[in-house]
DRENZA-216226 format. One record per residue: x, y, z of N, C-alpha, C in turn. Coordinates in nm, 2 decimals. Layout:
// DRENZA-216226
<<X; Y; Z>; <X; Y; Z>; <X; Y; Z>>
...
***
This chain:
// DRENZA-216226
<<1.21; 4.32; -6.62>; <1.11; 4.21; -6.62>; <1.19; 4.08; -6.64>>
<<1.14; 3.98; -6.57>; <1.20; 3.85; -6.58>; <1.19; 3.79; -6.72>>
<<1.29; 3.71; -6.77>; <1.28; 3.65; -6.90>; <1.19; 3.52; -6.88>>
<<1.15; 3.47; -6.99>; <1.06; 3.35; -6.99>; <1.13; 3.23; -6.92>>
<<1.26; 3.22; -6.95>; <1.34; 3.12; -6.88>; <1.34; 3.13; -6.73>>
<<1.36; 3.25; -6.68>; <1.36; 3.28; -6.54>; <1.22; 3.25; -6.48>>
<<1.11; 3.29; -6.55>; <0.98; 3.26; -6.50>; <0.95; 3.11; -6.49>>
<<1.01; 3.03; -6.58>; <0.99; 2.89; -6.57>; <1.05; 2.82; -6.45>>
<<1.14; 2.89; -6.39>; <1.20; 2.84; -6.27>; <1.10; 2.82; -6.15>>
<<1.00; 2.91; -6.16>; <0.89; 2.90; -6.06>; <0.81; 2.77; -6.07>>
<<0.82; 2.70; -6.18>; <0.75; 2.58; -6.19>; <0.84; 2.46; -6.17>>
<<0.95; 2.48; -6.10>; <1.03; 2.37; -6.05>; <1.14; 2.32; -6.15>>
<<1.16; 2.40; -6.26>; <1.26; 2.36; -6.35>; <1.39; 2.43; -6.32>>
<<1.50; 2.36; -6.34>; <1.63; 2.43; -6.33>; <1.65; 2.52; -6.46>>
<<1.75; 2.60; -6.45>; <1.77; 2.69; -6.57>; <1.80; 2.61; -6.69>>
<<1.88; 2.51; -6.69>; <1.91; 2.43; -6.80>; <1.79; 2.36; -6.85>>
<<1.71; 2.31; -6.76>; <1.58; 2.24; -6.80>; <1.49; 2.34; -6.87>>
<<1.48; 2.46; -6.81>; <1.39; 2.56; -6.88>; <1.44; 2.60; -7.02>>
<<1.57; 2.61; -7.03>; <1.63; 2.64; -7.16>; <1.60; 2.53; -7.26>>
<<1.61; 2.40; -7.22>; <1.58; 2.29; -7.31>; <1.43; 2.28; -7.34>>
<<1.35; 2.31; -7.24>; <1.21; 2.30; -7.26>; <1.16; 2.40; -7.36>>
<<1.22; 2.52; -7.36>; <1.18; 2.62; -7.46>; <1.23; 2.58; -7.60>>
<<1.35; 2.51; -7.60>; <1.40; 2.46; -7.73>; <1.31; 2.35; -7.79>>
<<1.26; 2.26; -7.70>; <1.17; 2.16; -7.75>; <1.03; 2.22; -7.80>>
<<0.99; 2.32; -7.73>; <0.86; 2.39; -7.77>; <0.88; 2.45; -7.91>>
<<1.00; 2.52; -7.93>; <1.02; 2.59; -8.05>; <1.06; 2.50; -8.17>>
<<1.12; 2.39; -8.14>; <1.18; 2.31; -8.26>; <1.11; 2.17; -8.27>>
<<1.02; 2.14; -8.18>; <0.96; 2.01; -8.19>; <1.04; 1.90; -8.13>>
<<1.03; 1.78; -8.18>; <1.10; 1.66; -8.13>; <1.25; 1.68; -8.16>>
<<1.33; 1.66; -8.05>; <1.48; 1.67; -8.07>; <1.54; 1.55; -8.00>>
<<1.65; 1.51; -8.05>; <1.74; 1.41; -7.98>; <1.83; 1.49; -7.88>>
<<1.89; 1.42; -7.80>; <1.98; 1.48; -7.70>; <2.09; 1.56; -7.77>>
<<2.14; 1.50; -7.88>; <2.25; 1.56; -7.95>; <2.20; 1.69; -8.02>>
<<2.08; 1.69; -8.08>; <2.02; 1.81; -8.14>; <1.99; 1.92; -8.04>>
<<1.94; 1.87; -7.93>; <1.91; 1.97; -7.82>; <2.03; 2.04; -7.77>>
<<2.14; 1.96; -7.75>; <2.27; 2.02; -7.70>; <2.32; 2.12; -7.81>>
<<2.31; 2.09; -7.93>; <2.36; 2.17; -8.04>; <2.28; 2.30; -8.05>>
<<2.15; 2.30; -8.03>; <2.07; 2.42; -8.04>; <2.08; 2.51; -7.92>>
<<2.11; 2.45; -7.80>; <2.11; 2.53; -7.68>; <2.25; 2.57; -7.63>>
<<2.35; 2.50; -7.68>; <2.49; 2.53; -7.64>; <2.52; 2.46; -7.50>>
<<2.43; 2.38; -7.45>; <2.45; 2.31; -7.33>; <2.53; 2.19; -7.36>>
<<2.63; 2.15; -7.27>; <2.71; 2.03; -7.29>; <2.62; 1.91; -7.31>>
<<2.67; 1.81; -7.38>; <2.59; 1.69; -7.40>; <2.55; 1.62; -7.27>>
<<2.65; 1.61; -7.19>; <2.62; 1.54; -7.06>; <2.52; 1.61; -6.98>>
<<2.53; 1.74; -6.97>; <2.43; 1.82; -6.90>; <2.29; 1.82; -6.97>>
<<2.30; 1.81; -7.10>; <2.17; 1.81; -7.18>; <2.09; 1.68; -7.15>>
<<2.16; 1.57; -7.15>; <2.09; 1.44; -7.12>; <2.04; 1.44; -6.97>>
<<2.11; 1.50; -6.88>; <2.07; 1.50; -6.74>; <1.94; 1.59; -6.73>>
<<1.95; 1.71; -6.80>; <1.83; 1.80; -6.79>; <1.71; 1.74; -6.86>>
<<1.73; 1.68; -6.98>; <1.62; 1.62; -7.05>; <1.55; 1.51; -6.96>>
<<1.63; 1.43; -6.89>; <1.58; 1.33; -6.80>; <1.50; 1.40; -6.69>>
<<1.55; 1.52; -6.64>; <1.47; 1.59; -6.54>; <1.34; 1.64; -6.60>>
<<1.34; 1.69; -6.72>; <1.21; 1.73; -6.78>; <1.11; 1.62; -6.79>>
<<1.16; 1.50; -6.82>; <1.07; 1.39; -6.83>; <1.01; 1.35; -6.69>>
<<1.10; 1.35; -6.59>; <1.06; 1.32; -6.46>; <0.96; 1.42; -6.40>>
<<0.98; 1.55; -6.44>; <0.89; 1.65; -6.39>; <0.76; 1.67; -6.47>>
<<0.75; 1.59; -6.57>; <0.62; 1.60; -6.65>; <0.62; 1.71; -6.76>>
<<0.74; 1.76; -6.79>; <0.75; 1.87; -6.89>; <0.78; 1.82; -7.03>>
<<0.82; 1.69; -7.04>; <0.85; 1.64; -7.17>; <0.82; 1.49; -7.17>>
<<0.80; 1.44; -7.29>; <0.78; 1.29; -7.32>; <0.90; 1.24; -7.40>>
<<0.92; 1.11; -7.38>; <1.02; 1.04; -7.47>; <0.95; 0.98; -7.59>>
<<1.01; 1.01; -7.71>; <0.95; 0.95; -7.83>; <1.03; 0.82; -7.86>>
<<0.96; 0.71; -7.86>; <1.02; 0.57; -7.87>; <1.04; 0.55; -8.02>>
<<1.17; 0.58; -8.07>; <1.20; 0.56; -8.21>; <1.34; 0.50; -8.21>>
<<1.40; 0.48; -8.33>; <1.53; 0.43; -8.34>; <1.63; 0.51; -8.26>>
<<1.61; 0.64; -8.27>; <1.70; 0.74; -8.20>; <1.60; 0.80; -8.09>>
<<1.65; 0.80; -7.97>; <1.56; 0.86; -7.86>; <1.55; 1.01; -7.89>>
<<1.42; 1.05; -7.89>; <1.39; 1.19; -7.91>; <1.30; 1.24; -7.79>>
<<1.29; 1.37; -7.77>; <1.21; 1.42; -7.67>; <1.12; 1.53; -7.72>>
<<1.00; 1.53; -7.67>; <0.90; 1.63; -7.71>; <0.84; 1.70; -7.59>>
<<0.82; 1.83; -7.60>; <0.77; 1.91; -7.49>; <0.62; 1.88; -7.46>>
<<0.58; 1.88; -7.34>; <0.44; 1.89; -7.30>; <0.40; 2.03; -7.31>>
<<0.28; 2.06; -7.36>; <0.24; 2.20; -7.37>; <0.25; 2.27; -7.24>>
<<0.28; 2.40; -7.24>; <0.29; 2.47; -7.12>; <0.16; 2.47; -7.04>>
<<0.05; 2.49; -7.11>; <-0.08; 2.49; -7.04>; <-0.10; 2.36; -6.96>>
<<-0.07; 2.25; -7.02>; <-0.08; 2.12; -6.95>; <0.02; 2.10; -6.84>>
<<0.15; 2.13; -6.87>; <0.25; 2.12; -6.77>; <0.23; 2.21; -6.65>>
<<0.20; 2.33; -6.67>; <0.18; 2.43; -6.56>; <0.06; 2.39; -6.48>>
<<-0.05; 2.35; -6.55>; <-0.17; 2.31; -6.48>; <-0.15; 2.19; -6.39>>
<<-0.07; 2.10; -6.44>; <-0.04; 1.98; -6.36>; <0.04; 2.02; -6.23>>
<<0.14; 2.11; -6.25>; <0.22; 2.16; -6.13>; <0.13; 2.23; -6.03>>
<<0.04; 2.31; -6.08>; <-0.04; 2.39; -5.99>; <-0.14; 2.30; -5.92>>
<<-0.19; 2.20; -5.99>; <-0.29; 2.10; -5.93>; <-0.22; 2.02; -5.82>>
<<-0.10; 1.98; -5.85>; <-0.02; 1.90; -5.75>; <0.01; 1.98; -5.62>>
<<0.04; 2.11; -5.65>; <0.07; 2.19; -5.53>; <-0.05; 2.22; -5.45>>
<<-0.17; 2.24; -5.52>; <-0.29; 2.26; -5.44>; <-0.33; 2.14; -5.36>>
<<-0.30; 2.02; -5.42>; <-0.33; 1.89; -5.34>; <-0.24; 1.88; -5.22>>
<<-0.11; 1.92; -5.24>; <-0.02; 1.91; -5.13>; <-0.06; 2.02; -5.02>>
<<-0.10; 2.13; -5.07>; <-0.14; 2.24; -4.97>; <-0.26; 2.19; -4.89>>
<<-0.36; 2.13; -4.95>; <-0.48; 2.08; -4.88>; <-0.44; 1.97; -4.78>>
<<-0.34; 1.89; -4.82>; <-0.29; 1.78; -4.73>; <-0.21; 1.84; -4.61>>
<<-0.13; 1.94; -4.63>; <-0.04; 1.99; -4.53>; <-0.11; 2.09; -4.43>>
<<-0.21; 2.17; -4.48>; <-0.27; 2.27; -4.40>; <-0.32; 2.22; -4.26>>
<<-0.39; 2.11; -4.26>; <-0.44; 2.06; -4.12>; <-0.33; 2.00; -4.04>>
<<-0.21; 1.98; -4.10>; <-0.10; 1.92; -4.02>; <0.01; 2.02; -3.98>>
<<-0.01; 2.15; -4.02>; <0.09; 2.25; -3.98>; <0.07; 2.29; -3.83>>
<<0.18; 2.32; -3.77>; <0.18; 2.36; -3.63>; <0.09; 2.49; -3.62>>
<<0.01; 2.50; -3.51>; <-0.07; 2.61; -3.49>; <0.01; 2.74; -3.47>>
<<-0.03; 2.84; -3.55>; <0.04; 2.97; -3.54>; <0.02; 3.04; -3.41>>
<<0.13; 3.08; -3.35>; <0.12; 3.16; -3.23>; <0.06; 3.29; -3.25>>
<<0.00; 3.35; -3.15>; <-0.06; 3.48; -3.16>; <0.05; 3.58; -3.20>>
<<0.02; 3.66; -3.30>; <0.12; 3.75; -3.35>; <0.13; 3.88; -3.26>>
<<0.25; 3.92; -3.23>; <0.27; 4.03; -3.15>; <0.26; 4.16; -3.23>>
<<0.24; 4.28; -3.16>; <0.23; 4.40; -3.22>; <0.36; 4.47; -3.25>>
<<0.45; 4.39; -3.31>; <0.58; 4.44; -3.34>; <0.59; 4.50; -3.49>>
<<0.71; 4.51; -3.54>; <0.73; 4.56; -3.67>; <0.81; 4.46; -3.75>>
<<0.76; 4.43; -3.87>; <0.83; 4.34; -3.96>; <0.87; 4.41; -4.09>>
<<0.99; 4.38; -4.13>; <1.05; 4.44; -4.25>; <1.03; 4.34; -4.36>>
<<0.97; 4.38; -4.47>; <0.95; 4.29; -4.59>; <1.04; 4.35; -4.70>>
<<1.13; 4.27; -4.76>; <1.22; 4.32; -4.86>; <1.19; 4.25; -4.99>>
<<1.21; 4.32; -5.10>; <1.20; 4.27; -5.23>; <1.06; 4.29; -5.29>>
<<1.06; 4.33; -5.42>; <0.94; 4.37; -5.49>; <0.84; 4.26; -5.48>>
<<0.88; 4.14; -5.52>; <0.79; 4.03; -5.53>; <0.73; 3.99; -5.39>>
<<0.81; 4.00; -5.29>; <0.76; 3.97; -5.15>; <0.66; 4.07; -5.10>>
<<0.69; 4.20; -5.14>; <0.60; 4.31; -5.10>; <0.47; 4.30; -5.17>>
<<0.47; 4.26; -5.30>; <0.35; 4.25; -5.37>; <0.27; 4.13; -5.31>>
<<0.33; 4.02; -5.28>; <0.26; 3.91; -5.22>; <0.19; 3.95; -5.09>>
<<0.26; 4.03; -5.01>; <0.20; 4.07; -4.88>; <0.09; 4.17; -4.90>>
<<0.10; 4.26; -5.00>; <0.00; 4.35; -5.03>; <-0.13; 4.28; -5.07>>
<<-0.11; 4.18; -5.16>; <-0.23; 4.10; -5.21>; <-0.29; 4.02; -5.10>>
<<-0.21; 3.96; -5.02>; <-0.27; 3.88; -4.91>; <-0.34; 3.96; -4.81>>
<<-0.29; 4.08; -4.78>; <-0.36; 4.17; -4.69>; <-0.49; 4.21; -4.74>>
<<-0.50; 4.24; -4.87>; <-0.62; 4.28; -4.93>; <-0.72; 4.16; -4.92>>
<<-0.68; 4.04; -4.95>; <-0.77; 3.93; -4.94>; <-0.81; 3.89; -4.80>>
<<-0.73; 3.93; -4.70>; <-0.77; 3.91; -4.56>; <-0.87; 4.01; -4.50>>
<<-0.90; 4.11; -4.58>; <-0.99; 4.22; -4.53>; <-1.13; 4.16; -4.49>>
<<-1.17; 4.19; -4.38>; <-1.30; 4.15; -4.33>; <-1.41; 4.26; -4.35>>
<<-1.37; 4.38; -4.33>; <-1.47; 4.49; -4.34>; <-1.43; 4.60; -4.43>>
<<-1.31; 4.66; -4.41>; <-1.28; 4.78; -4.49>; <-1.13; 4.79; -4.51>>
<<-1.09; 4.85; -4.62>; <-0.94; 4.88; -4.64>; <-0.93; 5.01; -4.70>>
<<-0.81; 5.08; -4.67>; <-0.77; 5.20; -4.73>; <-0.64; 5.18; -4.80>>
<<-0.63; 5.21; -4.92>; <-0.51; 5.18; -5.00>; <-0.46; 5.31; -5.08>>
<<-0.34; 5.34; -5.06>; <-0.28; 5.45; -5.14>; <-0.15; 5.40; -5.21>>
<<-0.16; 5.38; -5.34>; <-0.05; 5.32; -5.42>; <-0.04; 5.39; -5.55>>
<<0.08; 5.38; -5.61>; <0.10; 5.43; -5.75>; <0.01; 5.36; -5.85>>
<<-0.03; 5.43; -5.96>; <-0.12; 5.36; -6.06>; <-0.07; 5.23; -6.11>>
<<0.06; 5.21; -6.13>; <0.11; 5.08; -6.18>; <0.08; 4.97; -6.08>>
<<0.09; 4.99; -5.96>; <0.06; 4.89; -5.86>; <-0.09; 4.87; -5.84>>
<<-0.16; 4.98; -5.85>; <-0.31; 4.97; -5.84>; <-0.36; 4.88; -5.95>>
<<-0.31; 4.89; -6.07>; <-0.35; 4.81; -6.18>; <-0.33; 4.66; -6.15>>
<<-0.22; 4.63; -6.08>; <-0.19; 4.49; -6.05>; <-0.29; 4.43; -5.95>>
<<-0.33; 4.51; -5.85>; <-0.42; 4.46; -5.74>; <-0.57; 4.48; -5.77>>
<<-0.60; 4.54; -5.88>; <-0.74; 4.57; -5.91>; <-0.83; 4.44; -5.90>>
<<-0.79; 4.33; -5.95>; <-0.88; 4.21; -5.94>; <-0.91; 4.17; -5.79>>
<<-0.81; 4.19; -5.70>; <-0.83; 4.15; -5.56>; <-0.92; 4.26; -5.49>>
<<-0.90; 4.38; -5.53>; <-0.99; 4.49; -5.48>; <-1.13; 4.47; -5.52>>
<<-1.15; 4.43; -5.65>; <-1.28; 4.41; -5.71>; <-1.35; 4.29; -5.63>>
<<-1.28; 4.19; -5.60>; <-1.33; 4.08; -5.53>; <-1.39; 4.12; -5.39>>
<<-1.31; 4.21; -5.32>; <-1.36; 4.26; -5.19>; <-1.48; 4.34; -5.20>>
<<-1.49; 4.42; -5.31>; <-1.61; 4.51; -5.33>; <-1.73; 4.42; -5.36>>
<<-1.71; 4.31; -5.44>; <-1.82; 4.22; -5.46>; <-1.87; 4.15; -5.34>>
<<-1.78; 4.14; -5.24>; <-1.82; 4.08; -5.11>; <-1.86; 4.18; -5.01>>
<<-1.89; 4.30; -5.07>; <-1.95; 4.42; -4.99>; <-1.85; 4.47; -4.88>>
<<-1.72; 4.46; -4.91>; <-1.63; 4.52; -4.82>; <-1.61; 4.67; -4.86>>
<<-1.58; 4.76; -4.77>; <-1.56; 4.90; -4.81>; <-1.41; 4.91; -4.85>>
<<-1.40; 4.97; -4.97>; <-1.27; 4.99; -5.03>; <-1.25; 5.14; -5.06>>
<<-1.15; 5.20; -5.00>; <-1.12; 5.34; -5.02>; <-0.98; 5.35; -5.09>>
<<-0.97; 5.41; -5.20>; <-0.85; 5.42; -5.28>; <-0.80; 5.56; -5.30>>
<<-0.67; 5.58; -5.28>; <-0.61; 5.71; -5.31>; <-0.50; 5.68; -5.42>>
<<-0.50; 5.74; -5.53>; <-0.40; 5.72; -5.63>; <-0.39; 5.84; -5.72>>
<<-0.28; 5.84; -5.80>; <-0.25; 5.95; -5.89>; <-0.34; 5.95; -6.01>>
<<-0.40; 5.84; -6.04>; <-0.48; 5.83; -6.16>; <-0.62; 5.78; -6.13>>
<<-0.72; 5.81; -6.21>; <-0.86; 5.76; -6.18>; <-0.86; 5.60; -6.18>>
<<-0.95; 5.55; -6.10>; <-0.97; 5.41; -6.08>; <-1.10; 5.36; -6.14>>
<<-1.09; 5.25; -6.22>; <-1.22; 5.20; -6.29>; <-1.31; 5.12; -6.20>>
<<-1.28; 5.11; -6.07>; <-1.36; 5.02; -5.99>; <-1.49; 5.09; -5.94>>
<<-1.60; 5.04; -5.98>; <-1.73; 5.09; -5.94>; <-1.75; 5.05; -5.79>>
<<-1.82; 5.13; -5.72>; <-1.86; 5.11; -5.58>; <-1.74; 5.12; -5.49>>
<<-1.62; 5.16; -5.54>; <-1.51; 5.19; -5.45>; <-1.51; 5.34; -5.43>>
<<-1.46; 5.38; -5.31>; <-1.45; 5.53; -5.28>; <-1.31; 5.57; -5.33>>
<<-1.31; 5.65; -5.43>; <-1.18; 5.68; -5.50>; <-1.15; 5.83; -5.48>>
<<-1.02; 5.86; -5.44>; <-0.97; 6.00; -5.43>; <-0.85; 6.01; -5.52>>
<<-0.85; 6.10; -5.62>; <-0.74; 6.12; -5.71>; <-0.65; 6.23; -5.65>>
<<-0.53; 6.20; -5.62>; <-0.44; 6.29; -5.56>; <-0.34; 6.34; -5.66>>
<<-0.30; 6.47; -5.65>; <-0.20; 6.53; -5.74>; <-0.06; 6.48; -5.72>>
<<-0.04; 6.42; -5.60>; <0.10; 6.37; -5.57>; <0.13; 6.24; -5.64>>
<<0.24; 6.23; -5.70>; <0.28; 6.11; -5.77>; <0.41; 6.06; -5.70>>
<<0.40; 5.94; -5.64>; <0.52; 5.89; -5.58>; <0.51; 5.73; -5.58>>
<<0.61; 5.67; -5.53>; <0.61; 5.52; -5.53>; <0.58; 5.46; -5.40>>
<<0.52; 5.54; -5.31>; <0.49; 5.50; -5.17>; <0.37; 5.41; -5.17>>
<<0.37; 5.31; -5.08>; <0.26; 5.22; -5.06>; <0.21; 5.25; -4.92>>
<<0.08; 5.26; -4.90>; <0.02; 5.27; -4.77>; <-0.11; 5.19; -4.78>>
<<-0.12; 5.10; -4.68>; <-0.24; 5.01; -4.68>; <-0.28; 4.99; -4.53>>
<<-0.41; 5.02; -4.51>; <-0.46; 4.99; -4.37>; <-0.58; 4.89; -4.39>>
<<-0.58; 4.78; -4.31>; <-0.68; 4.68; -4.32>; <-0.75; 4.67; -4.19>>
<<-0.88; 4.69; -4.19>; <-0.97; 4.67; -4.08>; <-0.92; 4.74; -3.95>>
<<-0.85; 4.85; -3.97>; <-0.80; 4.93; -3.87>; <-0.71; 4.86; -3.77>>
<<-0.65; 4.75; -3.81>; <-0.56; 4.67; -3.72>; <-0.43; 4.63; -3.79>>
<<-0.42; 4.65; -3.92>; <-0.29; 4.61; -3.99>; <-0.25; 4.73; -4.08>>
<<-0.12; 4.75; -4.09>; <-0.07; 4.86; -4.18>; <0.05; 4.81; -4.25>>
<<0.06; 4.84; -4.38>; <0.17; 4.81; -4.46>; <0.22; 4.94; -4.53>>
<<0.34; 4.98; -4.51>; <0.39; 5.11; -4.57>; <0.53; 5.09; -4.62>>
<<0.57; 5.16; -4.72>; <0.70; 5.15; -4.78>; <0.70; 5.19; -4.92>>
<<0.80; 5.15; -4.99>; <0.82; 5.18; -5.14>; <0.86; 5.06; -5.22>>
<<0.81; 5.06; -5.34>; <0.86; 4.96; -5.44>; <0.92; 5.04; -5.55>>
<<1.05; 5.05; -5.54>; <1.12; 5.14; -5.64>; <1.25; 5.08; -5.69>>
<<1.30; 4.98; -5.62>; <1.44; 4.94; -5.64>; <1.45; 4.79; -5.64>>
<<1.36; 4.72; -5.71>; <1.37; 4.58; -5.72>; <1.38; 4.50; -5.59>>
<<1.49; 4.42; -5.57>; <1.51; 4.35; -5.45>; <1.55; 4.43; -5.33>>
<<1.58; 4.56; -5.36>; <1.62; 4.65; -5.25>; <1.49; 4.73; -5.20>>
<<1.38; 4.70; -5.26>; <1.26; 4.77; -5.21>; <1.23; 4.72; -5.07>>
<<1.17; 4.80; -4.98>; <1.15; 4.77; -4.85>; <1.01; 4.82; -4.80>>
<<0.94; 4.74; -4.73>; <0.81; 4.79; -4.67>; <0.81; 4.74; -4.52>>
<<0.73; 4.81; -4.44>; <0.71; 4.78; -4.30>; <0.57; 4.73; -4.28>>
<<0.56; 4.62; -4.21>; <0.42; 4.57; -4.18>; <0.41; 4.56; -4.03>>
<<0.29; 4.60; -3.98>; <0.28; 4.60; -3.83>; <0.13; 4.60; -3.80>>
<<0.10; 4.54; -3.68>; <-0.03; 4.55; -3.61>; <-0.03; 4.64; -3.50>>
<<0.08; 4.72; -3.48>; <0.09; 4.81; -3.37>; <-0.02; 4.92; -3.38>>
<<-0.10; 4.92; -3.27>; <-0.22; 5.01; -3.27>; <-0.18; 5.16; -3.29>>
<<-0.07; 5.20; -3.22>; <-0.03; 5.34; -3.24>; <0.01; 5.37; -3.38>>
<<0.08; 5.28; -3.45>; <0.12; 5.31; -3.59>; <0.00; 5.31; -3.68>>
<<-0.10; 5.22; -3.65>; <-0.22; 5.21; -3.73>; <-0.29; 5.34; -3.72>>
<<-0.31; 5.39; -3.60>; <-0.38; 5.52; -3.57>; <-0.31; 5.64; -3.64>>
<<-0.18; 5.64; -3.64>; <-0.10; 5.75; -3.71>; <-0.13; 5.75; -3.86>>
<<-0.13; 5.63; -3.92>; <-0.15; 5.62; -4.06>; <-0.30; 5.65; -4.10>>
<<-0.39; 5.61; -4.01>; <-0.53; 5.64; -4.03>; <-0.55; 5.80; -4.03>>
<<-0.49; 5.86; -3.94>; <-0.50; 6.01; -3.93>; <-0.43; 6.08; -4.05>>
<<-0.32; 6.02; -4.10>; <-0.25; 6.08; -4.21>; <-0.34; 6.07; -4.34>>
<<-0.40; 5.95; -4.36>; <-0.49; 5.93; -4.47>; <-0.61; 6.02; -4.46>>
<<-0.67; 6.03; -4.34>; <-0.79; 6.11; -4.32>; <-0.76; 6.26; -4.35>>
<<-0.64; 6.31; -4.31>; <-0.60; 6.44; -4.34>; <-0.58; 6.46; -4.49>>
<<-0.52; 6.36; -4.56>; <-0.50; 6.37; -4.70>; <-0.63; 6.37; -4.78>>
<<-0.72; 6.29; -4.73>; <-0.86; 6.29; -4.80>; <-0.93; 6.42; -4.78>>
<<-0.91; 6.48; -4.66>; <-0.97; 6.61; -4.63>; <-0.92; 6.72; -4.73>>
<<-0.79; 6.72; -4.75>; <-0.73; 6.81; -4.84>; <-0.77; 6.79; -4.98>>
<<-0.79; 6.67; -5.02>; <-0.84; 6.64; -5.16>; <-0.98; 6.69; -5.17>>
<<-1.06; 6.67; -5.08>; <-1.20; 6.71; -5.08>; <-1.21; 6.87; -5.08>>
<<-1.11; 6.93; -5.02>; <-1.11; 7.08; -5.02>; <-1.05; 7.14; -5.14>>
<<-0.99; 7.05; -5.22>; <-0.92; 7.10; -5.35>; <-0.79; 7.16; -5.32>>
<<-0.72; 7.12; -5.20>; <-0.60; 7.18; -5.17>; <-0.49; 7.08; -5.16>>
<<-0.50; 6.97; -5.24>; <-0.40; 6.87; -5.24>; <-0.27; 6.92; -5.29>>
<<-0.17; 6.90; -5.21>; <-0.04; 6.95; -5.25>; <0.07; 6.84; -5.26>>
***
């Protein structure tokens, strides 16, 4: 699991800025000298990073005899970052080049975070129905997105090693426990692979009709076996 410092990098902070930000939150107002002493960062790098925190809206300068810095609360700082990004997104979307028609090829997606992003986006793109077979830990992470689709009256069929708390979803509990991901969306998109090795995890995404049909048949057969009580 990523440390808090590493997670803060997603909000535009450098590693030194994140380290100093946490120090300011933990210890209150600090001078540059005090911040350097508490974090072990060199004084020159500390002052540069503190200036960066101020510029990025993560800290304020306290106007006293000795210049001190105080952290902006994380709720306020992160909310400001997200709001600015949303504003930029709204501004950029209509100015982006039009996406070309996607071919029915095969795309490799690497890394746990990238695979989870694709999995969530595919769920949210569902127009009519989706079939998903994932390990319980991954199912737990995507439950809010599956619930949203159910609320919008999309058909959701789930295969997993553990029971699922989603009402109105069609759930099949399989005896097989593995780390494989299989997702079919609207009978036109398929995502398959494994999340088991961090950044070395790999999944395949495709709109290829033949591949989609193969995976539909595989899931259909698996569901049939579960219903017959012969899941192996």
